[in-house]
C-alpha positions in Angstrom: 94.4 75.1 41.3 91.2 74.9 43.3 91.4 74.8 47.1 89.7 72.0 49.0 87.0 72.8 51.5 85.9 70.3 54.1 82.3 70.1 55.4 80.3 67.6 57.5 77.7 65.6 55.6 77.0 64.3 52.1 77.2 66.4 48.9 74.1 68.6 49.0 74.0 69.0 52.8 73.2 72.4 54.2 76.9 72.6 55.3 77.9 72.1 51.7 75.6 75.0 50.7 77.2 77.2 53.4 80.6 76.3 52.1 79.6 77.4 48.6 78.5 80.8 50.1 82.1 81.4 50.9 84.1 79.3 48.4 82.1 79.2 45.2 83.9 77.3 42.5 86.3 75.5 44.8 86.6 71.8 45.4 84.5 70.4 48.3 85.3 67.5 50.6 82.4 65.8 52.3 83.2 64.3 55.7 81.2 61.9 57.9 81.8 63.6 61.3 82.9 66.9 62.7 86.1 65.3 63.9 86.8 64.1 60.4 86.0 67.6 59.0 88.4 69.3 61.4 91.0 66.5 60.9 91.0 67.1 57.2 92.3 70.7 57.7 94.7 69.6 60.5 96.3 67.0 58.2 96.4 69.3 55.1 93.9 67.2 53.2 91.8 70.4 53.0 92.8 74.1 53.2 89.6 75.2 55.0 86.6 73.7 56.9 83.1 75.2 57.1 81.3 74.0 60.3 78.1 75.0 62.0 78.4 76.7 65.3 74.8 77.7 66.2 71.2 77.6 64.9 68.5 80.1 65.5 66.0 77.4 66.5 68.3 74.8 68.3 71.1 77.0 69.8 74.7 76.0 69.9 76.3 73.1 68.1 77.9 71.5 71.2 80.4 69.3 69.4 82.1 72.4 67.8 82.4 74.1 71.2 84.3 71.1 72.5 86.4 70.4 69.4 87.5 73.8 68.2 89.5 75.2 71.2 91.8 72.1 71.2 92.0 71.7 67.4 94.9 74.0 66.7 92.8 75.6 64.0 91.8 79.3 63.7 88.5 81.0 62.8 89.1 83.1 59.7 85.5 83.9 58.7 81.9 83.3 59.2 78.7 82.9 57.1 75.0 82.6 57.7 72.7 80.2 55.8 68.9 80.5 55.8 67.8 76.9 56.1 65.2 76.4 53.5 63.5 73.0 53.4 62.3 71.8 50.0 60.3 68.8 48.8 62.2 66.9 46.1 60.9 64.1 43.9 62.2 62.0 41.1 61.9 63.4 37.5 58.3 63.3 36.4 56.8 63.2 39.8 54.1 65.7 40.9 53.2 66.9 44.4 49.9 64.9 44.1 52.0 61.7 43.6 53.8 61.9 46.9 52.6 59.6 49.7 55.8 59.3 51.8 58.6 61.7 52.6 62.1 60.9 53.9 64.6 63.1 55.7 66.6 63.8 58.8 64.3 63.6 61.8 65.0 67.3 62.7 64.1 68.3 59.1 60.9 66.3 59.3 60.1 68.0 62.6 60.6 71.5 61.1 58.0 70.7 58.3 55.2 69.2 60.5 52.5 71.5 59.1 53.3 70.7 55.5 53.5 67.0 56.2 50.2 67.0 58.1 48.4 69.1 55.5 49.4 66.7 52.7 48.9 63.6 54.9 52.3 62.2 54.2 53.9 59.3 55.9 57.5 59.9 57.1 60.7 58.0 57.0 63.5 59.2 59.4 67.0 59.0 57.9 70.5 60.0 58.9 70.6 63.2 56.9 68.9 65.4 54.4 71.3 65.1 51.5 71.6 61.3 51.9 67.8 61.1 51.7 67.9 63.0 48.4 70.5 60.6 47.1 68.5 57.6 48.1 65.3 58.9 46.6 67.0 59.6 43.3 68.4 56.0 43.3 65.0 54.4 44.1 63.1 56.2 41.3 59.8 55.9 43.1 57.4 58.7 42.2 55.4 58.3 45.5 58.4 59.0 47.7 60.1 62.4 48.1 62.9 63.8 50.2 63.1 67.0 52.2 66.5 68.6 51.5 68.3 71.7 50.1 68.0 73.0 46.6 71.7 72.1 46.2 70.9 68.5 46.9 68.1 68.6 44.3 70.5 69.9 41.7 73.2 67.4 42.6 70.9 64.4 42.5 68.7 65.7 39.6 65.5 65.8 41.5 62.3 67.8 40.8 61.5 70.7 43.1 57.9 69.9 44.1 57.5 72.4 46.9 59.8 75.1 48.2 60.3 76.6 51.6 58.0 74.2 53.4 59.5 74.7 56.8 57.2 75.9 59.7 59.6 78.6 60.9 60.7 81.2 58.4 63.6 82.4 60.7 65.6 79.1 60.7 69.2 80.3 60.2 72.5 78.6 60.9 75.8 80.4 61.6 78.9 78.7 60.2 82.6 79.3 61.0 85.4 79.1 58.5 88.5 77.3 59.9 92.1 77.3 58.8 95.5 76.0 59.9 96.9 79.5 59.3 96.4 82.3 61.8 95.1 84.9 59.5 93.5 87.9 61.3 91.2 90.5 59.8 92.7 94.0 59.4 91.4 97.1 61.1 90.0 98.8 58.0 86.6 100.1 59.0 84.8 96.8 58.4 83.0 95.2 61.4 85.3 92.6 63.0 84.5 89.8 65.5 86.9 88.2 67.9 86.2 84.8 69.4 87.9 83.5 72.5 87.6 81.0 75.3 88.5 81.4 78.9 88.2 79.8 82.4 87.7 82.0 85.4 89.7 81.6 88.6 88.0 80.0 91.6 87.3 83.3 93.5 84.0 84.9 94.4 82.3 86.9 91.5 85.2 86.2 89.1 82.9 86.0 86.1 81.0 89.1 87.0 84.2 91.1 87.6 85.9 89.7 84.5 82.9 90.8 82.3 82.9 94.3 83.8 85.8 95.4 81.6 83.8 94.8 78.4 80.9 97.0 79.8 83.1 99.8 81.0 85.0 99.9 77.7 81.9 99.8 75.5 82.6 96.4 74.0 79.6 94.5 72.7 79.6 90.8 73.6 77.4 89.0 71.2 77.8 85.5 72.6 78.8 84.0 76.0 78.2 80.3 76.7 79.6 78.0 79.3 80.3 74.2 79.1 82.0 71.7 81.2 85.6 70.6 80.5 86.4 66.9 80.6 83.1 66.1 82.2 84.0 68.0 85.4 81.3 69.9 87.3 84.0 72.3 88.7 86.0 73.0 85.5 83.8 75.4 83.3 85.0 77.0 80.1 83.4 80.0 78.5 83.1 80.6 74.8 82.6 84.2 73.8 82.3 86.5 70.7 82.8 90.2 70.8 82.5 93.0 68.2 86.0 94.5 68.0 89.6 93.8 67.1 92.3 92.9 69.7 94.3 96.0 68.6 91.4 98.3 69.5 92.3 100.1 72.7 89.0 99.3 74.4 89.3 95.6 73.6 92.9 95.6 75.0 91.7 97.1 78.2 88.8 94.6 78.5 91.1 91.7 77.9 93.6 93.0 80.4 90.9 93.3 83.1 89.6 89.8 82.2 93.1 88.5 82.7 93.0 89.3 86.4 90.2 86.8 86.9 91.1 84.0 84.6 93.6 81.2 84.6 93.2 80.3 80.9 92.5 82.6 77.9 92.9 81.8 74.2 91.8 83.8 71.1 90.4 81.4 68.5 89.9 83.9 65.7 89.7 87.5 64.5 87.6 87.8 61.4 85.2 90.0 59.4 81.6 89.8 60.6 79.0 88.5 58.1 75.4 89.6 57.9 72.6 87.0 58.4 71.1 86.2 55.1 
């Protein structure tokens, strides 16, 4: 029996493509919002969720940083998706036929050079996959969508131009979430540990808390802060490190961090993926 995997967006969204990276051949559940995506796993409607956490152009996905720590879910994996923008038209259309292009405003902004070169008018829509679906339904050869190859296959559109984005390094990192606390084993593979913490209100608490990672040779690949409940005085930190909690160096670093924090929570221990 196929497992059900939740993602945010319509079928053919880039989150859908990322979910297929990890769960090829499974059943996929599109959700309107990140809250709905996480809620699908919380309720048992889906076994896993695949959600974006950061993008190489736009930085962190703020909603996930706020939702994940209190969700009760665990990070059990990660995947990277190279975001490739493609011009998709209805069957029979040619690039020369296209006068107008429709997509998410961010996607349109990432393809400014191509749009300017071909003197295309733009229509801003709510998402990329939804634009592909609407273009397929309209059947107008003069209008195209900018979306993923997966969206093109799902809605049976022609690939008129591929990889039309301005920045070739546009990559999004996604996390795999589960209700079950499954941790990666120490078997020689590279492991990441993600955790959140709040430092005590004492001078240099963050500096001193981070010292344990340096002295124990632990590589911290991500450290970001954000306000909790809209308070300027309550700051939570979200961190990724390379290493397993059972590693002696990580244990010592966490122990030292504990002297300077009043809240600490491990969100996941999982195998690291390589950017694609």
